[in-house]
C-alpha positions as CSV (number, residue, x, y, z in Angstrom):
1,M,9.3,-4.6,13.0
2,R,7.9,-1.1,12.8
3,T,5.6,0.3,10.4
4,I,4.9,4.3,9.3
5,W,2.5,5.8,6.8
6,N,4.4,8.0,4.5
7,G,1.0,8.5,3.0
8,T,-2.2,7.7,4.2
9,G,-4.6,9.4,1.5
10,S,-7.0,8.5,-1.4
11,A,-5.5,8.9,-5.2
12,W,-6.4,12.7,-4.9
13,S,-5.9,13.3,-1.2
14,T,-3.7,16.7,-1.2
15,R,-3.4,16.4,2.7
16,Y,-2.9,13.3,3.5
17,G,-0.6,11.5,0.1
18,N,-1.2,8.3,-1.5
19,A,-1.5,5.7,0.4
20,S,2.0,4.0,1.1
21,A,3.7,1.8,4.0
22,L,7.1,1.7,5.1
23,I,8.2,-1.3,6.9
24,E,10.9,-1.9,8.3
25,A,12.7,-5.0,10.0
26,G,16.1,-6.5,10.0
27,G,17.9,-3.1,9.3
28,Q,15.9,-3.4,5.6
29,R,13.4,-1.1,4.3
30,L,9.5,-2.6,2.2
31,L,7.6,0.0,0.9
32,V,4.0,-0.7,0.3
33,D,2.8,0.5,-2.9
34,C,4.4,3.8,-4.6
35,G,2.1,6.2,-6.2
36,H,3.5,9.9,-7.5
37,T,3.4,11.2,-3.7
38,V,5.6,9.2,-2.2
39,P,9.0,10.3,-3.3
40,G,8.5,13.8,-2.1
41,R,7.3,12.4,1.2
42,L,9.8,10.1,1.9
43,L,12.1,13.2,2.0
44,Q,9.8,14.6,5.0
45,M,11.0,11.2,7.1
46,G,14.5,11.9,6.3
47,L,14.8,9.3,3.3
48,T,15.2,8.5,-0.4
49,L,14.0,6.1,-2.7
50,R,17.8,5.3,-2.6
51,D,16.9,3.6,1.2
52,I,14.3,1.4,0.1
53,D,15.9,-2.4,-0.4
54,A,11.9,-3.9,-1.6
55,V,8.6,-2.5,-2.8
56,F,5.3,-4.4,-3.0
57,I,2.9,-2.9,-5.4
58,S,-0.9,-4.4,-5.0
59,H,-2.3,-3.5,-8.2
60,L,-2.5,-1.1,-11.5
61,H,-3.6,2.4,-10.1
62,G,-1.3,5.4,-10.7
63,D,-1.7,6.2,-7.1
64,H,0.1,2.9,-6.1
65,I,2.6,2.8,-8.9
66,Y,3.5,6.2,-10.6
67,G,6.6,6.7,-8.1
68,L,7.8,3.6,-10.0
69,E,9.1,5.9,-12.9
70,E,11.1,8.3,-10.7
71,W,12.7,5.2,-9.0
72,G,13.2,3.3,-11.7
73,F,15.2,6.0,-13.8
74,K,17.5,6.8,-10.5
75,N,18.1,3.6,-10.1
76,L,19.6,3.3,-13.6
77,L,21.2,6.6,-14.4
78,L,22.1,7.8,-10.7
79,W,22.7,4.5,-8.2
80,N,23.6,1.8,-10.6
81,V,21.0,-0.4,-8.2
82,K,18.3,-2.6,-8.5
83,P,15.6,-3.2,-5.7
84,K,13.1,-5.6,-5.4
85,L,9.9,-5.1,-6.9
86,L,7.6,-8.0,-5.4
87,I,4.2,-8.4,-7.6
88,A,1.6,-10.7,-8.6
89,E,2.8,-12.5,-11.4
90,T,-0.5,-11.6,-13.3
91,L,0.6,-8.2,-12.9
92,A,3.7,-7.8,-13.8
93,D,4.1,-7.9,-17.8
94,A,0.8,-5.5,-17.2
95,L,2.8,-3.3,-15.1
96,W,5.4,-2.5,-18.0
97,T,3.4,-3.4,-21.4
98,R,0.4,-1.0,-19.7
99,V,1.8,1.7,-17.8
100,L,5.6,1.9,-17.9
101,A,6.8,1.1,-21.0
102,G,5.5,4.0,-22.6
103,T,7.9,6.6,-21.1
104,M,10.7,3.9,-19.4
105,A,11.2,1.4,-22.8
106,Q,14.0,4.1,-24.5
107,V,16.6,5.9,-22.7
108,C,18.3,7.7,-24.7
109,D,19.7,5.2,-27.4
110,R,19.2,2.3,-25.0
111,S,16.1,-0.1,-25.1
112,C,15.1,-0.5,-21.7
113,V,12.6,-3.2,-20.0
114,L,11.6,-3.5,-16.1
115,S,14.1,-5.5,-15.3
116,D,16.9,-3.0,-16.3
117,Y,15.4,-0.9,-13.5
118,F,13.9,-3.3,-10.9
119,H,14.8,-7.0,-9.2
120,I,11.3,-8.6,-10.5
121,I,10.1,-10.9,-7.7
122,P,6.7,-12.6,-9.0
123,M,4.1,-13.7,-6.1
124,R,1.5,-16.9,-6.4
125,E,-1.5,-16.7,-4.1
126,G,-1.0,-19.5,-1.3
127,Q,3.1,-19.3,-1.9
128,S,4.7,-17.0,0.9
129,L,7.8,-15.3,0.1
130,T,10.9,-14.2,2.2
131,P,13.0,-11.9,0.4
132,G,14.8,-10.5,2.9
133,P,13.9,-10.0,7.0
134,W,10.1,-10.5,6.1
135,E,7.4,-13.5,5.1
136,L,5.2,-12.2,2.8
137,E,2.3,-13.5,1.3
138,I,-0.7,-11.9,-1.0
139,H,-4.4,-12.4,-1.5
140,P,-7.1,-11.4,-4.1
141,V,-9.3,-8.3,-3.0
142,R,-12.5,-7.1,-4.8
143,H,-11.6,-3.5,-6.0
144,V,-12.3,-2.6,-9.6
145,P,-14.3,-5.2,-11.8
146,H,-12.3,-7.1,-13.6
147,A,-8.9,-5.7,-13.0
148,L,-6.9,-7.9,-10.4
149,A,-5.4,-6.4,-7.4
150,Y,-4.0,-8.0,-4.0
151,G,-3.5,-7.1,-0.4
152,L,-0.4,-8.6,1.9
153,K,0.5,-10.1,5.0
154,V,3.5,-9.3,6.5
155,R,5.0,-11.7,9.0
156,S,8.4,-10.2,10.9
157,E,10.2,-10.0,14.4
158,G,7.2,-11.8,15.9
159,A,4.6,-9.9,14.4
160,T,1.9,-10.1,11.7
161,V,0.4,-7.2,9.9
162,G,-2.4,-7.4,7.5
163,F,-2.7,-4.5,4.4
164,T,-5.7,-5.1,2.6
165,C,-4.6,-2.1,0.1
166,D,-7.9,-0.9,-2.1
167,T,-11.0,-3.2,-1.7
168,V,-14.7,-3.5,-1.2
169,A,-16.2,-4.8,1.8
170,P,-16.4,-7.1,3.2
171,I,-13.0,-8.2,2.9
172,D,-11.6,-12.1,3.5
173,P,-11.3,-13.2,6.6
174,W,-7.9,-13.9,5.6
175,F,-6.7,-10.5,7.1
176,Y,-7.9,-10.7,10.4
177,D,-6.7,-14.4,10.8
178,D,-3.1,-14.8,13.0
179,T,-2.7,-10.7,12.5
180,H,-1.9,-8.0,15.2
181,L,-3.1,-5.5,13.1
182,V,-5.1,-5.0,9.8
183,F,-4.6,-1.8,8.0
184,H,-7.7,-1.3,5.7
185,D,-8.9,0.6,2.9
186,C,-11.5,3.3,3.5
187,T,-13.7,5.8,2.1
188,F,-15.8,8.1,4.1
189,S,-17.2,10.2,1.6
190,P,-21.2,9.7,0.7
191,P,-21.7,5.9,-0.6
192,F,-22.6,5.0,-3.8
193,E,-23.3,1.7,-5.6
194,E,-20.5,2.0,-7.8
195,T,-18.0,2.3,-5.3
196,V,-14.6,0.4,-5.0
197,H,-13.8,1.2,-2.0
198,A,-15.0,-0.2,1.5
199,H,-16.9,2.4,3.2
200,F,-17.0,3.7,6.9
201,D,-20.9,2.2,7.8
202,Q,-19.7,-1.2,6.2
203,L,-16.6,-1.8,8.1
204,C,-18.7,-0.7,11.1
205,L,-20.6,-3.8,10.6
206,Y,-17.4,-6.0,10.6
207,P,-17.8,-8.6,14.0
208,E,-15.6,-6.5,17.3
209,A,-12.7,-8.6,17.1
210,F,-11.7,-7.3,13.6
211,R,-12.9,-4.2,14.6
212,R,-10.4,-3.8,17.4
213,K,-7.3,-4.2,15.3
214,T,-8.3,-2.3,12.3
215,M,-6.5,0.8,11.5
216,L,-8.3,2.8,8.2
217,V,-5.9,4.2,5.5
218,H,-6.8,5.6,2.0
219,Y,-9.1,8.2,2.9
220,G,-10.0,11.5,1.7
221,D,-8.9,14.6,2.9
222,D,-12.9,15.1,4.2
223,V,-11.4,13.5,7.2
224,A,-9.9,16.9,8.5
225,D,-13.8,18.0,8.8
226,F,-15.1,15.2,10.1
227,K,-12.0,15.5,12.9
228,A,-13.8,18.8,14.2
229,D,-17.2,17.0,14.6
230,A,-18.2,15.5,17.9
231,A,-20.8,13.5,17.0
232,W,-18.1,11.9,14.4
233,Q,-15.7,11.6,17.2
234,A,-18.1,9.4,19.6
235,R,-19.4,7.4,16.3
236,F,-15.9,6.6,15.6
237,R,-14.9,5.5,19.1
238,V,-17.5,3.2,19.6
239,S,-16.6,1.8,16.3
240,E,-13.4,1.1,17.8
241,M,-11.4,1.6,14.8
242,R,-8.6,4.2,14.1
243,P,-7.2,6.4,11.1
244,A,-3.7,5.7,10.8
245,A,-1.7,9.3,10.5
246,P,1.0,9.8,8.2
247,F,5.0,9.7,9.9
248,V,3.1,7.9,13.0
249,P,5.2,5.0,13.5
250,F,3.7,1.4,14.9
251,E,5.8,-0.7,16.6
252,F,5.4,-4.6,16.6
């Protein structure tokens, strides 16, 4: 199994793009989230949305779903295909009625629904699915109050990887149980009480065994400044965590 992040940035990152991972196994490709920067950044990897077999959606914020509009229209109008859309059953209806239907419910003189664009596979907490060469399981995370969000565990080809997606800290140990690596949501901006993302300072309090297998994603463009700061780099080394970089593959 191989994981490549086409974007590792926060919602408004212009340098790193929206956080989205591409997982390859058994000759198929699974995309974890699909924000508005994803289609263009796939081109930098020599791919297009047509090359993706399935997508998992963690929650309904724009930096995780807005790429679905372009993808869906191309599926229907250009390619005549339906990639798998994996999403918690608690989110599937809202993805359409609250977000995508506004622009996708009518195509010329045709009325459409989400299943015209994607093959929808609803997911339930505590139940694993095998939609291809991956075994997938979702787990709820705490992100924005009163809004559902889920992380993901992926098993394939002898490896198990966790994706917290967007969450506050501390994360449920479920993501670290039996996983080889965990990609964890992280911000480095000054912390404030209403933050809805895990902060680096909080992650430094995680057990050493967790930190050793933590890769950080969903950070802001300010990381570029931190990388030039020797003191910050030293602190990062002590933490034993590492930032994931776009287009750098992880082989398992």
